[in-house]
N, C-alpha and C positions, 0 to 999 in steps of 0.2 A: 371482175367476174369472168372475163374472156382470157385472162392471163394464163391460166393453168390448162387451157385446152390444147391438145396435141392435134395437129393437122397433117394428114398424109400427103405424100407427093402428088398423088392423083387429085386430092381435094384442092391442093394449091393450084394445080393446072386449071381446074374448073373455076376457081375463084378469079384467077388471072384472066381467063377467057371472058367471064361475065363482066368483069370490070372494063376490059377493052371494048367489048361490044356495047355496053350501056352507059359507061361513065359513072356508075354507082360505086360507092365504097363498100366492098364486101368484107365483112368481119369474121364470118365463119361459114363453113361448108361441111355438110354431112352427106356422104353417099350411102343411100339405102338400097343395097343390092337386092334385098328381098322384094321390095316394091318397084324396083327399077326406076328410082327417082333420086333427085338431088335436092337437099334442103339448104337454102342460103339464109344467112342473117346479114342484113345490110344496115348501114348507118341510119340513125333516126332521121326520118324525113325523106329518105331516098328510095322508098319502095316504088313510087311512081316513075322515077328515073330508071330504075332497073326493069320495070315492066314495059314502059314505053306507051305511047299513045295507042289506044285500042289494043294493047298487048303485043304490039309489033316486035319490040326488041326480044321479049321473052319467047315469042313464037319462033323467031329465027334461032335463038339459043336451043330451044327444044328440038328443032329440026336438025340442027348441026350435031347435037349430042345424042339424039334419039332417046332421051330420058324425059320423064315427067319432072317438073320443077315446081318447088314451093319456095316462096320468098317471104320472110318474116322481117319485121322491123325490130332491130335490137334496141331495147330500152333498158336502162340500168335498174329501174324500179320494177320489181317482180309483179306488182299489182297492175301497173300500166302495161307491162309486157304481155301478161296473160290476157288482159282486156283487148289489146290490139290484136294478139294472135288468134283470138276466137272470133274476130269479125268475119262475117257480118252479123253473127249472133249478138243480140243486145244483152249485155251483162248488167244485172241489177246491182250486184254486190260481190266483193271478194274479201275473204278473211284469211289471213295467214295464221295458222295454228301450230303451236309447238306441242308435240306429243310428250308423254311422260318419258319415253325412251330417248328424247332429244331430237327425233326426226321432225321435219317440218312438212306440212301439207297446206294446200290451198283449197278452201271451200268456196266454190263459185256458184252464185245463183244467177240464172239466166231467165229471160222471159220464157214462159211455158211453151209458147209456140216456136221458140228458137232452140230448144234442146236438141232437136235432130240436127240442126246446122252446127251447133257446138260440138256434138259428138261425131258427126260425119258418118258416111256409109261404112258399115262394118267397124265403126270406131276409129277410122283413120285419122280424122282431124284431132281428136283428143289425144290419141296416141302420140302424134307428132308434138303437140303442145306440151304434153307431159314429159316427153324426152328432152325437149329444149329447156323446160323449167328445171329439170333435174340437172342438166348440163350447166346451165348458167347460174342457177340460184340454190342448188342443193335441195330442191323440194322433192320429197319422196313420191308424192302423187298430187293429182288435182281431182277433186270430187265435184261433179256437176249436179246441181239440184234445181 
């Protein structure tokens, strides 16, 4: 899934910096100029290592780069990836559906009171998760219900 992804020189620099600062294995990096943020995907089980105790490592990284940072755990299974990426929202169920035109979507049911968490302020959370799901798994969209 990660083989066909092209990474820019700038993204490689940020990946290298985060790896040196945290010891986590960084698998992907996306610079979102519009939001002034950087999205990282790290090896399964290494989010805690990347963030550090009480967020200390990531706070240092943010201060050094003057960017907002989001870290996601890369998991090869799209259902597990989406469930993990939407945390702390509690996901009830995820169904992958193939449309008539051949495109794939994910139908995600979350706890009613967690919809706001899953979607995020102005849709920021779901926008990032949709982007990553398309990048890694070819999913056209994620529908939250």
